[in-house]
Structures are given as C-alpha cells and as structure tokens.
BATORVEX-892361 format. One record per residue (C-alpha): residue number from 1; residue in one letter; x, z, y. Coordinates in steps of 0.5 Angstrom, whole numbers, plus 500, padded with zeros to 3 digits. Layout:
<nodes>
@seq=NUM	type=A	u=X	w=Z	v=Y
...
</nodes>
This chain:
<nodes>
@seq=1	type=M	u=500	w=500	v=500
@seq=2	type=P	u=503	w=498	v=507
@seq=3	type=E	u=504	w=504	v=511
@seq=4	type=H	u=500	w=501	v=517
@seq=5	type=T	u=494	w=497	v=516
@seq=6	type=P	u=495	w=492	v=523
@seq=7	type=D	u=489	w=490	v=527
@seq=8	type=P	u=488	w=483	v=527
@seq=9	type=E	u=489	w=479	v=534
@seq=10	type=W	u=482	w=476	v=536
@seq=11	type=S	u=481	w=469	v=539
@seq=12	type=T	u=475	w=464	v=540
@seq=13	type=L	u=474	w=457	v=537
@seq=14	type=D	u=469	w=453	v=542
@seq=15	type=R	u=464	w=449	v=537
@seq=16	type=P	u=459	w=444	v=540
@seq=17	type=D	u=453	w=449	v=539
@seq=18	type=A	u=457	w=456	v=538
@seq=19	type=T	u=463	w=460	v=540
@seq=20	type=I	u=466	w=463	v=534
@seq=21	type=A	u=470	w=469	v=533
@seq=22	type=W	u=477	w=468	v=529
@seq=23	type=C	u=483	w=472	v=528
@seq=24	type=R	u=490	w=472	v=526
@seq=25	type=W	u=494	w=477	v=522
@seq=26	type=P	u=501	w=474	v=524
@seq=27	type=S	u=507	w=475	v=520
@seq=28	type=P	u=513	w=479	v=522
@seq=29	type=T	u=518	w=474	v=520
@seq=30	type=A	u=517	w=466	v=519
@seq=31	type=P	u=511	w=465	v=514
@seq=32	type=I	u=512	w=462	v=507
@seq=33	type=G	u=504	w=460	v=508
@seq=34	type=R	u=498	w=461	v=511
@seq=35	type=I	u=491	w=464	v=508
@seq=36	type=L	u=484	w=463	v=511
@seq=37	type=I	u=479	w=468	v=509
@seq=38	type=A	u=472	w=466	v=509
@seq=39	type=H	u=468	w=473	v=508
@seq=40	type=G	u=462	w=475	v=505
@seq=41	type=A	u=454	w=476	v=507
@seq=42	type=N	u=453	w=482	v=511
@seq=43	type=E	u=461	w=484	v=513
@seq=44	type=H	u=466	w=481	v=517
@seq=45	type=A	u=473	w=479	v=517
@seq=46	type=A	u=477	w=485	v=520
@seq=47	type=R	u=475	w=488	v=513
@seq=48	type=Y	u=480	w=484	v=510
@seq=49	type=S	u=486	w=488	v=514
@seq=50	type=R	u=489	w=492	v=508
@seq=51	type=F	u=489	w=485	v=504
@seq=52	type=A	u=492	w=482	v=510
@seq=53	type=A	u=498	w=487	v=511
@seq=54	type=L	u=500	w=486	v=504
@seq=55	type=A	u=500	w=479	v=504
@seq=56	type=R	u=504	w=479	v=510
@seq=57	type=D	u=509	w=484	v=506
@seq=58	type=V	u=510	w=478	v=502
@seq=59	type=G	u=511	w=473	v=507
@seq=60	type=W	u=504	w=470	v=508
@seq=61	type=E	u=500	w=469	v=515
@seq=62	type=V	u=493	w=471	v=514
@seq=63	type=Y	u=487	w=468	v=518
@seq=64	type=G	u=480	w=470	v=518
@seq=65	type=V	u=473	w=468	v=522
@seq=66	type=D	u=467	w=472	v=523
@seq=67	type=H	u=461	w=467	v=521
@seq=68	type=R	u=455	w=465	v=525
@seq=69	type=G	u=450	w=471	v=524
@seq=70	type=H	u=456	w=476	v=523
@seq=71	type=G	u=461	w=481	v=526
@seq=72	type=R	u=464	w=479	v=533
@seq=73	type=T	u=461	w=472	v=533
@seq=74	type=A	u=454	w=475	v=532
@seq=75	type=A	u=455	w=480	v=538
@seq=76	type=E	u=457	w=474	v=542
@seq=77	type=H	u=451	w=470	v=541
@seq=78	type=G	u=446	w=477	v=541
@seq=79	type=A	u=443	w=475	v=534
@seq=80	type=S	u=446	w=479	v=528
@seq=81	type=G	u=444	w=475	v=521
@seq=82	type=V	u=442	w=469	v=525
@seq=83	type=A	u=446	w=463	v=523
@seq=84	type=R	u=442	w=457	v=527
@seq=85	type=P	u=444	w=453	v=531
@seq=86	type=G	u=448	w=450	v=526
@seq=87	type=G	u=446	w=454	v=520
@seq=88	type=W	u=450	w=453	v=513
@seq=89	type=D	u=452	w=447	v=515
@seq=90	type=G	u=455	w=449	v=521
@seq=91	type=I	u=459	w=455	v=518
@seq=92	type=V	u=462	w=450	v=513
@seq=93	type=D	u=464	w=446	v=519
@seq=94	type=D	u=467	w=452	v=523
@seq=95	type=L	u=471	w=453	v=517
@seq=96	type=I	u=474	w=446	v=516
@seq=97	type=A	u=475	w=446	v=524
@seq=98	type=L	u=479	w=453	v=523
@seq=99	type=A	u=483	w=450	v=518
@seq=100	type=E	u=485	w=444	v=522
@seq=101	type=L	u=487	w=449	v=527
@seq=102	type=V	u=491	w=454	v=523
@seq=103	type=G	u=494	w=449	v=518
@seq=104	type=G	u=495	w=443	v=523
@seq=105	type=E	u=502	w=446	v=526
@seq=106	type=D	u=507	w=444	v=520
@seq=107	type=A	u=507	w=443	v=513
@seq=108	type=L	u=506	w=450	v=510
@seq=109	type=P	u=501	w=451	v=505
@seq=110	type=L	u=494	w=453	v=507
@seq=111	type=V	u=490	w=457	v=502
@seq=112	type=L	u=483	w=458	v=503
@seq=113	type=F	u=480	w=465	v=500
@seq=114	type=G	u=473	w=466	v=500
@seq=115	type=H	u=469	w=472	v=498
@seq=116	type=S	u=462	w=472	v=495
@seq=117	type=M	u=458	w=468	v=500
@seq=118	type=G	u=465	w=466	v=503
@seq=119	type=S	u=466	w=463	v=496
@seq=120	type=L	u=460	w=459	v=496
@seq=121	type=L	u=462	w=456	v=503
@seq=122	type=A	u=469	w=455	v=500
@seq=123	type=Q	u=466	w=451	v=494
@seq=124	type=R	u=463	w=446	v=499
@seq=125	type=V	u=469	w=446	v=504
@seq=126	type=M	u=473	w=444	v=497
@seq=127	type=Q	u=468	w=438	v=497
@seq=128	type=L	u=469	w=436	v=504
@seq=129	type=A	u=476	w=437	v=506
@seq=130	type=G	u=479	w=440	v=499
@seq=131	type=D	u=486	w=435	v=501
@seq=132	type=R	u=487	w=440	v=507
@seq=133	type=F	u=489	w=446	v=502
@seq=134	type=A	u=494	w=447	v=497
@seq=135	type=G	u=490	w=452	v=493
@seq=136	type=I	u=483	w=456	v=493
@seq=137	type=I	u=481	w=463	v=491
@seq=138	type=L	u=474	w=464	v=489
@seq=139	type=S	u=473	w=472	v=489
@seq=140	type=G	u=466	w=474	v=487
@seq=141	type=T	u=463	w=468	v=486
@seq=142	type=S	u=457	w=464	v=483
@seq=143	type=G	u=456	w=457	v=480
@seq=144	type=G	u=449	w=456	v=480
@seq=145	type=L	u=442	w=458	v=482
@seq=146	type=E	u=436	w=457	v=477
@seq=147	type=G	u=430	w=454	v=481
@seq=148	type=A	u=433	w=452	v=487
@seq=149	type=D	u=428	w=447	v=489
@seq=150	type=E	u=422	w=452	v=488
@seq=151	type=L	u=426	w=458	v=491
@seq=152	type=E	u=427	w=453	v=497
@seq=153	type=A	u=420	w=451	v=498
@seq=154	type=I	u=418	w=459	v=498
@seq=155	type=L	u=423	w=460	v=503
@seq=156	type=L	u=421	w=455	v=508
@seq=157	type=S	u=413	w=457	v=507
@seq=158	type=V	u=416	w=464	v=509
@seq=159	type=E	u=420	w=462	v=515
@seq=160	type=E	u=414	w=458	v=517
@seq=161	type=A	u=409	w=464	v=516
@seq=162	type=E	u=414	w=469	v=519
@seq=163	type=G	u=419	w=466	v=523
@seq=164	type=A	u=426	w=463	v=522
@seq=165	type=D	u=429	w=469	v=526
@seq=166	type=R	u=425	w=475	v=522
@seq=167	type=P	u=429	w=479	v=517
@seq=168	type=S	u=429	w=476	v=510
@seq=169	type=A	u=425	w=481	v=505
@seq=170	type=L	u=427	w=476	v=499
@seq=171	type=F	u=434	w=477	v=501
@seq=172	type=A	u=434	w=484	v=502
@seq=173	type=A	u=430	w=485	v=495
@seq=174	type=M	u=436	w=481	v=492
@seq=175	type=F	u=441	w=486	v=494
@seq=176	type=T	u=436	w=492	v=492
@seq=177	type=G	u=436	w=488	v=485
@seq=178	type=F	u=443	w=488	v=484
@seq=179	type=N	u=444	w=495	v=485
@seq=180	type=E	u=439	w=498	v=480
@seq=181	type=A	u=443	w=499	v=474
@seq=182	type=F	u=448	w=503	v=478
@seq=183	type=A	u=443	w=507	v=482
@seq=184	type=A	u=441	w=510	v=476
@seq=185	type=T	u=447	w=513	v=474
@seq=186	type=T	u=449	w=515	v=481
@seq=187	type=P	u=447	w=522	v=484
@seq=188	type=E	u=445	w=520	v=491
@seq=189	type=P	u=445	w=512	v=491
@seq=190	type=T	u=447	w=508	v=498
@seq=191	type=G	u=444	w=502	v=495
@seq=192	type=F	u=451	w=499	v=495
@seq=193	type=E	u=454	w=502	v=489
@seq=194	type=W	u=454	w=495	v=486
@seq=195	type=L	u=460	w=493	v=491
@seq=196	type=S	u=465	w=498	v=488
@seq=197	type=R	u=467	w=504	v=483
@seq=198	type=D	u=470	w=507	v=489
@seq=199	type=A	u=465	w=511	v=492
@seq=200	type=E	u=470	w=512	v=499
@seq=201	type=E	u=470	w=504	v=499
@seq=202	type=V	u=462	w=504	v=499
@seq=203	type=A	u=462	w=509	v=504
@seq=204	type=I	u=466	w=505	v=509
@seq=205	type=Y	u=462	w=499	v=508
@seq=206	type=V	u=455	w=503	v=509
@seq=207	type=D	u=458	w=507	v=515
@seq=208	type=D	u=460	w=500	v=518
@seq=209	type=P	u=455	w=498	v=523
@seq=210	type=W	u=457	w=490	v=522
@seq=211	type=C	u=456	w=491	v=514
@seq=212	type=G	u=450	w=491	v=510
@seq=213	type=G	u=445	w=488	v=515
@seq=214	type=D	u=439	w=483	v=515
@seq=215	type=L	u=440	w=476	v=514
@seq=216	type=S	u=434	w=472	v=517
@seq=217	type=N	u=429	w=467	v=514
@seq=218	type=G	u=432	w=461	v=517
@seq=219	type=F	u=439	w=463	v=514
@seq=220	type=V	u=437	w=464	v=507
@seq=221	type=T	u=433	w=458	v=507
@seq=222	type=D	u=439	w=454	v=510
@seq=223	type=M	u=444	w=458	v=505
@seq=224	type=V	u=440	w=456	v=499
@seq=225	type=R	u=439	w=449	v=501
@seq=226	type=G	u=447	w=449	v=502
@seq=227	type=M	u=448	w=452	v=495
@seq=228	type=A	u=443	w=446	v=492
@seq=229	type=T	u=447	w=441	v=495
@seq=230	type=M	u=454	w=443	v=493
@seq=231	type=W	u=452	w=444	v=486
@seq=232	type=D	u=450	w=437	v=485
@seq=233	type=P	u=454	w=434	v=480
@seq=234	type=A	u=456	w=428	v=485
@seq=235	type=A	u=458	w=433	v=490
@seq=236	type=E	u=462	w=437	v=485
@seq=237	type=A	u=465	w=430	v=483
@seq=238	type=T	u=468	w=430	v=490
@seq=239	type=I	u=473	w=436	v=489
@seq=240	type=P	u=480	w=433	v=489
@seq=241	type=R	u=483	w=433	v=482
@seq=242	type=D	u=489	w=436	v=483
@seq=243	type=L	u=487	w=442	v=487
@seq=244	type=P	u=489	w=449	v=484
@seq=245	type=V	u=483	w=454	v=484
@seq=246	type=L	u=484	w=461	v=482
@seq=247	type=F	u=477	w=465	v=480
@seq=248	type=I	u=477	w=473	v=481
@seq=249	type=A	u=471	w=477	v=479
@seq=250	type=G	u=468	w=483	v=476
@seq=251	type=G	u=465	w=483	v=469
@seq=252	type=Q	u=460	w=488	v=472
@seq=253	type=D	u=459	w=484	v=478
@seq=254	type=P	u=451	w=482	v=478
@seq=255	type=A	u=452	w=477	v=484
@seq=256	type=G	u=456	w=473	v=478
@seq=257	type=G	u=452	w=474	v=473
@seq=258	type=L	u=456	w=479	v=470
@seq=259	type=G	u=462	w=474	v=469
@seq=260	type=E	u=457	w=469	v=466
@seq=261	type=S	u=456	w=465	v=472
@seq=262	type=V	u=464	w=465	v=474
@seq=263	type=R	u=465	w=462	v=467
@seq=264	type=A	u=460	w=457	v=467
@seq=265	type=L	u=463	w=454	v=474
@seq=266	type=H	u=470	w=455	v=471
@seq=267	type=E	u=468	w=451	v=465
@seq=268	type=R	u=465	w=445	v=470
@seq=269	type=Y	u=471	w=445	v=474
@seq=270	type=A	u=475	w=444	v=467
@seq=271	type=A	u=471	w=439	v=464
@seq=272	type=A	u=472	w=435	v=471
@seq=273	type=G	u=479	w=435	v=471
@seq=274	type=I	u=480	w=439	v=477
@seq=275	type=G	u=486	w=444	v=477
@seq=276	type=P	u=490	w=447	v=475
@seq=277	type=L	u=485	w=453	v=474
@seq=278	type=T	u=486	w=460	v=473
@seq=279	type=L	u=481	w=465	v=471
@seq=280	type=R	u=481	w=473	v=472
@seq=281	type=L	u=475	w=477	v=470
@seq=282	type=H	u=476	w=484	v=470
@seq=283	type=P	u=471	w=487	v=465
@seq=284	type=D	u=469	w=494	v=469
@seq=285	type=A	u=470	w=492	v=476
@seq=286	type=R	u=464	w=490	v=480
@seq=287	type=H	u=463	w=485	v=486
@seq=288	type=E	u=469	w=487	v=491
@seq=289	type=L	u=475	w=487	v=488
@seq=290	type=L	u=480	w=488	v=494
@seq=291	type=N	u=476	w=494	v=494
@seq=292	type=E	u=476	w=496	v=487
@seq=293	type=T	u=479	w=502	v=484
@seq=294	type=N	u=484	w=497	v=480
@seq=295	type=R	u=485	w=493	v=487
@seq=296	type=D	u=493	w=494	v=486
@seq=297	type=E	u=492	w=490	v=479
@seq=298	type=V	u=488	w=485	v=483
@seq=299	type=H	u=493	w=484	v=489
@seq=300	type=T	u=499	w=483	v=484
@seq=301	type=E	u=495	w=478	v=480
@seq=302	type=L	u=493	w=475	v=487
@seq=303	type=F	u=500	w=475	v=490
@seq=304	type=G	u=503	w=472	v=483
@seq=305	type=W	u=498	w=466	v=483
@seq=306	type=L	u=501	w=465	v=491
@seq=307	type=A	u=508	w=465	v=489
@seq=308	type=E	u=507	w=460	v=483
@seq=309	type=L	u=503	w=456	v=488
@seq=310	type=N	u=509	w=456	v=492
@seq=311	type=R	u=514	w=454	v=487
@seq=312	type=R	u=510	w=448	v=485
</nodes>
C-alpha cells in the first residue's frame, strides 16, 4: 500500500453538448504507459485514487473521468443521475475523446480500465475505437441481457409516464435484488454488501455523497438500448482481433451472474479470435475487486498483466 494516496488533478473537457470533468494522477517519473479509468454506475473517478497510487509506483500514469450524471460532471450540470443530452452514446463519445486527448501525445501504450457500467462502456469503445488502445481491462463486467428489447419497451413506457429525469425505480430495484443474498447474512445491512466483503469499504461507499444515488429513467433507457447495440454479433465483430483483454471478476458478483456472464463474454471473444484474452475469476469475491479483502492479490494480477503487455 502506498504511504500517501494522492488526490487527482482535475480538468474539464468541453464537448459539443456538455462539460466533462476528468482527472489525472501524474507519474512522478517518466511514465511507461497510461491507464484511462471508466468508473461504474453511481460512483466517480476519485474512488480509484488508491489504485492510481499503486499504478504510479510501477510507472503508469492514470486518468479518470466522471461520466455524465456522475460526480463533478453532474455537479457542473446540476443534475445527478441524468445523462442527457447525449445519453449513453454521449458517454461513449466522451471516453473516445478523452482517449484521443491523453493518448495522442506520444507512442506510450494506453489501456482502458472499465469497471461495472464502465466495463460496458469499454466494450462499446472497443468496437468504435479499439485501435487506440494497447489493451482493455474489464472489471466486474457482464456479457448479456435477456429480453433487452422487451425491457427497453417497458423503460420507454415508464419514461413517457413519469418523465425522463425522474429516478428509475426499476434500476433501484435491480440494486436491491443484487443485495438480497448478502443482506440475509449481515446483521445491519446497508444495501450495498454485494459490492465487497470488506465492511469498511462498503461504509466508505455508503458515506460518499456521490455514491449510491439514483439514475434517471432516461439514463437507464439509454443504457439498456446501448447494451443491446453493443452485444449484437455484428457490433462485436468490429473489435480488433489483436486487442489484449483482461477479464477480472468476483465469483460472487451478482452483476456478472456469479461469473457465468463473464465466462460467456470471454468465450464469445475467444470464438471470434479476439485477444490474447486473460480471465481471472476470484471465487469468493463480490463486485468491487479493487476494494475487496483480497485486493492485494488483484493488484498483483493487474500489474503483472500490464507488465506483460508492455513486453509485447
């Protein structure tokens, strides 16, 4: 663990329809590569400061972005959980624009690290701009959604009845469902035990005002539509075949179907000839591997994979 976990340096990126907050944890020495972090739903980039400090120690410069509807970007626009204008496609385009900004200076390798919702965004970025990256890390990811068309129709009807900017009850119910099994064995459940076995890390999440909030009806509709688009076989066929991908997930993560959805995505990529691919499933871990009780083991895997990437 680094002695000091540095705060990131913040900047803004002016997009045609929004101002996006992004950050950088600069390397104290000449970096050997750069990592761009796409965070998950209902969190923000600064939560990755511990990982960024460890990455700096082994030579990697780290960047992050607060997606539309999240963190400092939401604060700038005054609407937490609301991603429009732009919606899901806007968030994808923001990531590509930031990759062009931070990765266009030199020939250093650029790796996209996507966690949870960020890993879904990363899957789409791979399809649209995979050649900009030396590698992709998909953390706490998923590889499919049954009945996406039917779900989108339901979400559209709810959005029409309630309004696009109203909190999505369906999304909140999904989070509640994720936690049911863990709440049953926790004396005083917070609703977020599914994130990690480390109660202190769960408490930090619960106490963070930029974590655990609502996503709007419109945000969730756009996200489901975006997921259906990116999981179309024709879309997955556009991923560069020589793109290295690391899958890291918990075997007790309900967002990844307890590992089954992650395996399914890995198998699809392998069948398509994408790779090299690396799959690391931690049997007892939950959703946030960087905040799990075995995070030191996870860090070792991550930095080992990055070191191998740099040797290619």
